[in-house]
C-alpha positions as CSV (number, residue, x, y, z in Angstrom):
1,M,-3.4,17.6,-11.7
2,F,-4.7,15.4,-14.6
3,V,-5.3,18.6,-16.6
4,T,-1.9,19.9,-15.7
5,L,-0.2,16.7,-16.8
6,N,-2.1,16.7,-20.1
7,I,-4.1,13.6,-19.2
8,S,-7.7,13.6,-20.3
9,F,-10.6,11.2,-20.2
10,D,-13.2,10.5,-22.9
11,H,-15.4,9.4,-20.1
12,F,-14.7,9.3,-16.3
13,S,-16.9,7.0,-14.3
14,R,-17.1,5.1,-11.1
15,T,-19.1,2.1,-9.8
16,T,-22.0,4.5,-8.8
17,P,-24.0,5.1,-11.9
18,K,-27.6,3.7,-12.1
19,E,-26.5,1.1,-14.6
20,H,-24.0,-0.6,-12.3
21,I,-26.1,-2.4,-9.6
22,P,-28.5,-4.2,-12.0
23,L,-25.5,-5.3,-14.2
24,V,-23.5,-6.7,-11.2
25,Q,-26.6,-8.6,-10.0
26,K,-27.1,-10.0,-13.4
27,F,-23.5,-11.2,-13.5
28,F,-24.0,-12.9,-10.1
29,L,-27.3,-14.5,-11.2
30,D,-25.8,-15.9,-14.5
31,L,-22.9,-17.4,-12.5
32,Y,-25.3,-18.7,-9.8
33,N,-27.8,-20.2,-12.3
34,N,-25.0,-21.7,-14.4
35,G,-23.6,-23.6,-11.4
36,F,-20.5,-21.5,-10.7
37,V,-21.6,-20.1,-7.3
38,E,-22.1,-22.1,-4.1
39,E,-23.3,-21.2,-0.6
40,K,-21.0,-22.2,2.3
41,I,-20.7,-21.5,6.0
42,E,-17.1,-20.8,6.9
43,E,-15.0,-18.9,9.4
44,H,-14.3,-15.2,8.6
45,L,-12.3,-12.5,10.4
46,Y,-14.3,-10.8,13.1
47,S,-13.5,-7.8,15.3
48,E,-14.7,-8.1,18.8
49,E,-13.8,-4.4,19.3
50,E,-16.0,-3.2,16.4
51,D,-18.5,-6.0,16.9
52,K,-18.5,-6.9,13.2
53,F,-16.9,-8.8,10.4
54,L,-14.3,-6.7,8.7
55,A,-14.0,-6.1,5.0
56,D,-10.5,-7.0,3.7
57,R,-9.6,-3.3,3.3
58,Y,-9.9,-3.0,7.1
59,V,-7.6,-5.9,7.8
60,L,-3.8,-5.8,8.2
61,G,-1.3,-8.6,8.9
62,T,1.8,-10.5,7.8
63,C,1.8,-11.7,4.2
64,P,1.7,-15.6,4.0
65,K,3.9,-15.5,0.9
66,C,6.8,-13.1,1.7
67,S,6.2,-12.3,5.4
68,F,5.8,-8.5,4.8
69,E,4.3,-7.2,8.0
70,K,1.9,-4.7,6.6
71,A,0.0,-6.8,4.0
72,R,-3.6,-5.9,3.3
73,G,-6.6,-8.2,3.7
74,D,-6.6,-9.5,0.2
75,E,-3.2,-8.6,-1.3
76,C,0.4,-7.9,-0.4
77,P,1.7,-4.5,-1.6
78,K,5.3,-5.8,-1.5
79,C,5.2,-9.1,-3.4
80,G,1.8,-8.6,-5.2
81,A,0.4,-11.9,-3.9
82,S,-3.4,-12.2,-3.7
83,F,-5.0,-14.3,-1.0
84,D,-7.9,-14.7,1.4
85,A,-7.8,-12.4,4.5
86,K,-7.9,-15.6,6.6
87,D,-4.5,-16.5,5.2
88,L,-2.8,-13.5,6.9
89,K,-0.6,-14.2,9.9
90,N,-1.4,-12.2,13.0
91,P,-4.4,-10.3,11.5
92,V,-5.4,-7.1,13.2
93,S,-8.1,-4.4,12.6
94,R,-6.9,-1.5,10.7
95,L,-9.4,0.6,12.7
96,S,-8.4,-0.3,16.2
97,N,-5.2,-2.3,15.7
98,K,-6.8,-5.1,17.9
99,P,-6.3,-8.8,17.0
100,L,-9.1,-10.4,15.0
101,T,-10.8,-13.8,15.6
102,L,-12.5,-16.2,13.3
103,K,-16.2,-16.5,13.4
104,K,-18.6,-18.5,11.3
105,S,-20.7,-16.8,8.6
106,K,-22.7,-17.8,5.5
107,H,-21.3,-16.6,2.2
108,W,-21.4,-17.3,-1.5
109,Y,-18.3,-18.6,-3.3
110,M,-17.4,-18.6,-6.9
111,R,-16.0,-21.9,-8.1
112,F,-13.0,-20.5,-10.0
113,D,-11.5,-24.0,-9.9
114,K,-14.1,-25.0,-12.6
115,F,-12.5,-22.5,-15.0
116,K,-9.0,-23.8,-14.7
117,D,-8.9,-25.6,-18.0
118,K,-10.7,-22.8,-19.9
119,L,-8.4,-20.2,-18.5
120,L,-5.2,-22.2,-19.3
121,K,-6.4,-22.7,-22.9
122,W,-7.2,-19.1,-23.3
123,V,-4.0,-17.7,-21.8
124,K,-1.5,-20.1,-23.4
125,D,-1.2,-18.2,-26.7
126,K,-1.2,-14.7,-25.2
127,K,1.8,-12.4,-26.1
128,W,1.6,-10.6,-22.8
129,K,4.6,-9.2,-20.9
130,P,6.5,-12.0,-19.2
131,N,5.8,-10.8,-15.7
132,V,2.1,-10.8,-16.4
133,L,2.0,-14.1,-18.1
134,H,4.1,-16.0,-15.5
135,F,2.1,-14.5,-12.6
136,T,-1.2,-15.5,-14.3
137,L,-0.2,-19.1,-15.2
138,S,1.1,-19.8,-11.7
139,Y,-2.1,-18.3,-10.2
140,I,-4.3,-20.5,-12.4
141,E,-2.5,-23.6,-11.3
142,D,-3.6,-23.0,-7.7
143,L,-7.2,-21.9,-8.4
144,K,-9.8,-22.5,-5.8
145,A,-13.3,-21.3,-4.8
146,R,-13.2,-17.8,-3.5
147,A,-15.8,-15.8,-1.5
148,I,-17.6,-13.1,-3.5
149,T,-19.8,-11.8,-0.7
150,R,-19.2,-10.0,2.6
151,D,-21.1,-9.0,5.7
152,S,-21.7,-5.3,5.3
153,K,-24.4,-2.7,5.0
154,W,-22.6,-1.0,2.1
155,G,-22.3,-2.6,-1.4
156,V,-24.3,-4.3,-4.1
157,P,-27.1,-6.4,-2.4
158,I,-27.1,-10.1,-3.3
159,P,-30.2,-10.7,-5.6
160,L,-31.4,-13.8,-3.6
161,P,-34.0,-14.1,-0.8
162,D,-33.0,-14.0,2.9
163,T,-29.6,-12.3,2.3
164,E,-30.0,-9.1,4.3
165,G,-26.7,-7.8,5.5
166,K,-24.8,-9.6,2.8
167,V,-23.4,-7.8,-0.2
168,L,-21.3,-8.7,-3.2
169,Y,-17.6,-8.0,-2.4
170,V,-15.9,-5.0,-4.0
171,W,-13.4,-7.0,-6.1
172,F,-16.3,-8.8,-7.7
173,D,-18.3,-5.8,-8.6
174,A,-15.4,-3.4,-9.5
175,P,-14.3,-4.9,-12.8
176,I,-17.9,-5.2,-13.9
177,G,-17.7,-1.4,-13.6
178,Y,-15.8,-1.3,-16.9
179,I,-19.0,-2.5,-18.6
180,S,-21.4,-0.3,-16.6
181,A,-19.1,2.7,-17.3
182,T,-19.4,2.1,-21.0
183,Q,-23.2,1.8,-20.6
184,D,-23.1,5.1,-18.6
185,W,-21.1,6.7,-21.5
186,S,-23.7,5.4,-24.0
187,N,-26.5,6.9,-22.1
188,H,-24.6,10.2,-21.8
189,I,-24.3,10.5,-25.6
190,N,-28.0,9.4,-26.0
191,Q,-27.1,6.1,-27.7
192,P,-28.1,3.6,-25.1
193,D,-27.1,0.5,-27.1
194,K,-23.7,2.0,-28.2
195,W,-21.9,0.0,-25.5
196,K,-22.7,-3.2,-27.2
197,E,-20.5,-2.3,-30.2
198,Y,-17.6,-2.6,-27.7
199,W,-18.4,-5.3,-25.2
200,L,-20.3,-7.6,-27.5
201,D,-18.2,-7.3,-30.7
202,K,-15.6,-9.9,-31.1
203,N,-13.4,-7.4,-33.1
204,T,-13.1,-5.2,-30.1
205,K,-9.5,-4.8,-28.7
206,F,-9.8,-4.6,-24.9
207,V,-6.8,-3.5,-22.9
208,N,-6.4,-3.2,-19.1
209,F,-3.7,-0.8,-17.9
210,I,-3.1,-1.8,-14.3
211,G,-0.5,-2.2,-11.5
212,K,1.0,-5.6,-10.7
213,D,-1.1,-6.1,-7.5
214,N,-4.2,-6.2,-9.7
215,I,-3.0,-8.8,-12.2
216,P,-5.0,-11.8,-11.0
217,F,-8.3,-9.7,-10.9
218,H,-7.8,-8.9,-14.6
219,T,-6.2,-12.0,-16.0
220,V,-8.0,-14.7,-13.9
221,F,-11.0,-13.6,-11.9
222,F,-12.8,-11.2,-14.3
223,P,-12.1,-13.4,-17.4
224,A,-13.6,-16.3,-15.5
225,M,-16.6,-14.2,-14.5
226,I,-17.1,-13.3,-18.1
227,M,-16.8,-17.0,-19.2
228,G,-19.6,-17.8,-16.9
229,Q,-22.0,-15.3,-18.4
230,N,-24.9,-15.8,-20.8
231,E,-23.9,-12.7,-22.7
232,P,-20.9,-13.0,-25.0
233,Y,-18.8,-10.3,-23.5
234,V,-15.3,-9.9,-25.0
235,L,-12.3,-11.1,-23.0
236,V,-9.3,-8.9,-22.4
237,D,-6.7,-8.9,-25.2
238,D,-3.7,-7.4,-23.4
239,V,-2.9,-6.5,-19.8
240,P,0.3,-4.3,-19.8
241,A,0.6,-4.3,-16.0
242,N,3.4,-2.3,-14.5
243,E,5.5,-3.2,-11.4
244,F,5.9,-0.8,-8.5
245,F,7.4,2.7,-8.8
246,L,9.4,3.7,-5.7
247,L,10.7,7.0,-4.4
248,E,14.4,7.0,-3.5
249,G,14.2,3.2,-2.8
250,K,11.1,3.3,-0.7
251,Q,7.3,3.2,-1.3
252,F,5.6,6.5,-1.8
253,S,3.7,7.3,1.4
254,K,1.9,10.4,2.6
255,T,1.6,8.9,6.0
256,D,5.3,8.5,6.3
257,K,5.9,11.9,4.6
258,W,7.8,10.1,1.8
259,Y,6.3,11.7,-1.3
260,I,6.5,14.5,-3.8
261,D,4.0,17.3,-3.6
262,L,2.8,18.0,-7.1
263,D,1.9,21.6,-6.6
264,D,5.4,22.3,-5.4
265,F,6.9,20.2,-8.1
266,F,5.2,22.1,-11.0
267,S,6.2,25.4,-9.5
268,K,9.8,24.5,-10.3
269,Y,9.8,21.9,-13.1
270,S,7.8,21.4,-16.3
271,V,5.1,18.9,-17.1
272,D,7.1,17.4,-19.9
273,Q,10.1,16.8,-17.7
274,I,8.1,14.6,-15.4
275,R,6.2,12.9,-18.2
276,Y,9.5,12.0,-19.9
277,F,11.1,10.7,-16.7
278,L,8.0,8.6,-15.8
279,A,7.9,7.1,-19.3
280,A,11.7,6.5,-19.6
281,N,11.7,4.9,-16.1
282,A,8.4,3.1,-16.3
283,P,8.4,-0.1,-14.1
284,E,7.3,-2.2,-17.1
285,T,8.9,-5.6,-16.1
286,A,10.5,-4.8,-12.7
287,D,10.2,-2.2,-10.0
288,S,11.8,1.1,-10.8
289,E,12.2,4.3,-8.8
290,F,12.2,8.1,-8.9
291,T,15.5,9.5,-7.6
292,W,16.1,13.3,-7.7
293,K,19.6,12.8,-9.1
294,E,18.5,10.6,-12.0
295,F,15.6,13.0,-12.7
296,Q,18.2,15.8,-13.0
297,N,20.5,13.7,-15.1
298,R,17.8,12.6,-17.6
299,C,16.4,16.1,-17.9
300,N,19.8,17.7,-18.4
301,A,21.7,15.1,-20.4
302,E,18.8,13.7,-22.5
303,L,16.0,16.3,-22.8
304,L,18.2,19.3,-22.8
305,G,21.6,18.1,-24.0
306,K,20.5,15.6,-26.6
307,F,16.9,16.3,-27.8
308,G,16.5,20.0,-27.1
309,N,20.1,20.8,-28.3
310,F,19.5,19.2,-31.6
311,V,16.2,21.0,-32.3
312,H,17.6,24.4,-31.2
313,R,20.9,24.3,-33.1
314,I,19.2,23.2,-36.4
315,L,16.5,25.9,-36.2
316,V,18.9,28.6,-35.3
317,F,21.2,27.6,-38.1
318,A,18.3,27.5,-40.6
319,K,17.1,31.0,-39.5
320,K,20.5,32.4,-40.3
321,N,21.6,30.4,-43.3
322,T,18.5,29.3,-45.3
323,D,16.6,32.6,-45.1
324,G,14.5,31.2,-42.3
325,K,12.8,28.7,-44.7
326,V,12.9,25.0,-45.4
327,P,15.5,24.5,-48.1
328,P,15.3,21.9,-50.9
329,I,16.9,18.5,-50.9
330,H,19.5,18.3,-53.6
331,E,21.5,15.3,-54.7
332,M,22.2,13.1,-51.6
333,D,25.5,11.4,-50.8
334,D,25.8,8.1,-48.9
335,V,25.8,9.9,-45.5
336,D,22.6,11.7,-46.3
337,S,20.9,8.5,-47.5
338,A,22.0,6.7,-44.4
339,F,20.6,9.4,-42.2
340,L,17.3,9.4,-44.0
341,K,17.2,5.6,-43.6
342,T,17.8,6.0,-39.9
343,I,14.9,8.4,-39.6
344,E,12.6,5.9,-41.4
345,E,13.8,2.9,-39.3
346,K,13.4,4.7,-36.0
347,S,9.9,5.8,-37.0
348,K,8.9,2.1,-37.6
349,E,10.6,0.9,-34.4
350,I,8.9,3.5,-32.2
351,Y,5.5,2.7,-33.8
352,E,6.0,-1.0,-32.7
353,A,7.1,0.2,-29.2
354,Y,3.9,2.2,-28.7
355,E,1.8,-0.6,-30.2
356,H,3.1,-2.9,-27.5
357,F,3.0,-0.3,-24.7
358,H,6.8,-0.3,-24.3
359,L,7.3,3.3,-23.2
360,R,10.8,2.9,-22.0
361,K,11.8,1.6,-25.4
362,A,10.0,4.4,-27.2
363,C,11.9,7.0,-25.1
364,Q,15.1,5.2,-26.0
365,I,14.3,5.3,-29.7
366,F,13.5,9.0,-30.0
367,M,16.6,9.9,-28.0
368,E,18.6,7.6,-30.4
369,L,17.2,9.6,-33.3
370,A,18.0,12.9,-31.7
371,H,21.6,11.7,-31.1
372,A,21.8,10.5,-34.7
373,G,20.7,13.9,-35.8
374,N,23.5,15.6,-33.7
375,V,26.1,13.2,-35.1
376,Y,24.9,13.8,-38.7
377,F,24.9,17.6,-38.3
378,D,28.5,17.5,-36.8
379,H,29.7,15.2,-39.6
380,K,28.3,17.3,-42.4
381,K,29.6,20.6,-40.9
382,P,27.0,22.8,-42.7
383,W,28.6,25.9,-41.2
384,V,31.6,25.2,-43.5
385,L,29.5,24.2,-46.5
386,A,27.6,27.5,-46.2
387,K,30.7,29.6,-46.9
388,D,31.1,28.4,-50.5
389,E,28.4,28.7,-53.2
390,K,29.6,25.4,-54.7
391,T,28.9,23.5,-51.5
392,K,25.7,25.5,-50.6
393,P,23.4,22.8,-52.1
394,Q,25.1,20.2,-49.8
395,M,24.4,22.5,-46.8
396,E,20.8,22.9,-47.9
397,T,20.3,19.2,-48.2
398,A,21.8,18.6,-44.7
399,I,19.5,21.2,-43.1
400,A,16.5,20.0,-45.0
401,L,17.1,16.5,-43.8
402,C,17.7,17.7,-40.2
403,L,14.4,19.8,-40.3
404,N,12.5,16.7,-41.5
405,C,14.2,14.7,-38.7
406,I,12.9,17.3,-36.2
407,K,9.4,17.0,-37.8
408,T,9.6,13.2,-37.2
409,L,10.9,13.7,-33.6
410,A,7.9,16.0,-32.9
411,L,5.6,13.3,-34.0
412,I,7.1,10.2,-32.4
413,S,7.8,11.9,-29.0
414,F,4.4,13.6,-28.9
415,P,2.8,10.9,-26.8
416,V,5.4,11.4,-24.1
417,F,5.8,15.2,-24.0
418,P,3.0,16.8,-26.0
419,D,3.6,20.5,-24.9
420,S,7.2,20.6,-26.2
421,C,6.3,18.8,-29.4
422,Q,3.5,21.2,-30.2
423,K,6.0,24.0,-29.8
424,I,8.5,22.3,-32.1
425,W,5.7,21.7,-34.6
426,Q,4.9,25.4,-34.6
427,M,8.5,26.4,-34.8
428,L,8.7,24.4,-38.0
429,G,6.1,26.7,-39.4
430,Q,3.2,24.3,-39.1
431,K,-0.2,25.9,-38.3
432,T,-2.1,22.8,-37.2
433,V,-2.6,21.1,-33.8
434,L,-0.4,18.1,-33.8
435,T,-2.7,15.9,-31.8
436,N,-5.3,16.2,-34.6
437,Q,-3.0,15.0,-37.3
438,N,-2.5,11.5,-38.7
439,W,0.7,9.6,-37.8
440,R,1.2,8.0,-41.3
441,D,0.4,11.2,-43.1
442,I,3.0,13.2,-41.2
443,L,5.7,10.5,-41.9
444,A,4.8,10.4,-45.6
445,A,4.9,14.1,-46.3
446,P,8.2,16.0,-46.1
447,L,8.2,19.6,-45.0
448,A,7.2,21.9,-47.8
449,V,10.2,23.6,-49.5
450,G,10.1,27.3,-48.8
451,Q,8.0,27.0,-45.7
452,E,8.9,29.7,-43.2
453,I,10.4,28.7,-39.9
454,N,9.4,30.5,-36.8
455,E,11.7,31.9,-34.1
456,P,13.4,29.1,-32.1
457,K,12.6,28.9,-28.4
458,T,14.3,27.0,-25.6
459,L,12.3,23.9,-24.8
460,F,13.9,22.7,-21.6
461,K,15.7,24.4,-18.7
462,K,18.7,23.0,-16.9
463,I,18.2,21.7,-13.4
464,E,21.0,22.9,-11.1
465,D,22.7,20.9,-8.4
466,E,21.5,23.3,-5.7
467,Q,17.9,22.6,-6.6
468,I,18.3,18.8,-6.3
469,E,20.2,19.2,-2.9
470,K,17.2,21.2,-1.6
471,E,14.7,18.6,-2.8
472,L,16.6,15.8,-1.1
473,E,16.9,17.7,2.1
474,K,13.2,18.5,2.1
475,L,12.3,14.8,1.5
476,K,14.6,13.5,4.2
477,S,13.4,16.1,6.7
478,G,9.7,15.1,6.1
479,K,8.7,18.8,5.6
């Protein structure tokens, strides 16, 4: 499905390569030897039914923050709160649904409270999204020691004597996996020290793309773990965490049969339709949702009616009235100049939107430009100008500007729907692959006068009401 969705990885890794365990153990020992880890005997959740201490992922209960009844052992999927499993109300085993008891066990705790001042100083000047910054600051204010080990046969062993049956807890070793994954990549390309150019170079820009339930692990815990190391690893620069994405007002759930099957979806709709909808509705600062009706409206009114309509009508007109070639730009009037300025301004605005990971804003901007193109085309009435030789230069100028607007649209919307933009690029007569081109070069170079335009093709199909009604019936029936 990643391939289908045009999502690719430079390197896909897990926390299983050979580089991972020694690196995690080194992280632990640096923290331990630097006085940031202490050993304590405390009570932990124990299952009499399974005769063992349960890892947090096998614990369910009522959230101590918002009272959601299906909170997990270390976080709440509803409010995003992170806590110790012992803080859950009415904890039960996820395996047997039996109540859990508290039993004493020896574990190692990281003294996150010792990093409070460092973290506050580091975070205070960050230009992060408000939801990320506020969550992080409030979390730091209540920092306390947190267990980083568990009773288990599975996991990274603690590199200390007499610790059999104790492993480093998954939330501790998982983010270290970012570094071990880079080491894994370095070894794959036969440059074993290449990873240092990223993790040990202060000029590195390090970004974590995550969901809101993982905010504290990436803005508090992992940064503190790095601050306690002897190696000068870089700290995260930005954490564009998204809120939750719902389906028709409820959480996606295969168990509850409340989900969309992707195989079925792509048999009826295009990749670019869903990519656009997800980007335009991204839960960047608040929860958002997929509804079939809104999906239909966005695809029909925006992708087809606004964007696709502009591209198609201009290319069809050019094929008929400018010999199928890019015409020259003659003397421009005020309306022409204003339209050209709009193209330039929207290009700058969208660059900033992508730079700061504001996908919703980016979608809004390129739809505004498509709308501006339609308004300009209607105002200039090139079909009237084409009838008189005296006004033909005005027609050519209008079409040339519209074609260059389409070129810009192909570039600036490419990150959102690449398939359609490559088709547009080729319809304009371009012979290159758009993904290999340089952003600034494309913006700076107008289409070559006389370049032949290829046959226009329909980019987006209309979604009919009957289709949406069937999708809603299918979802509600659970089939």
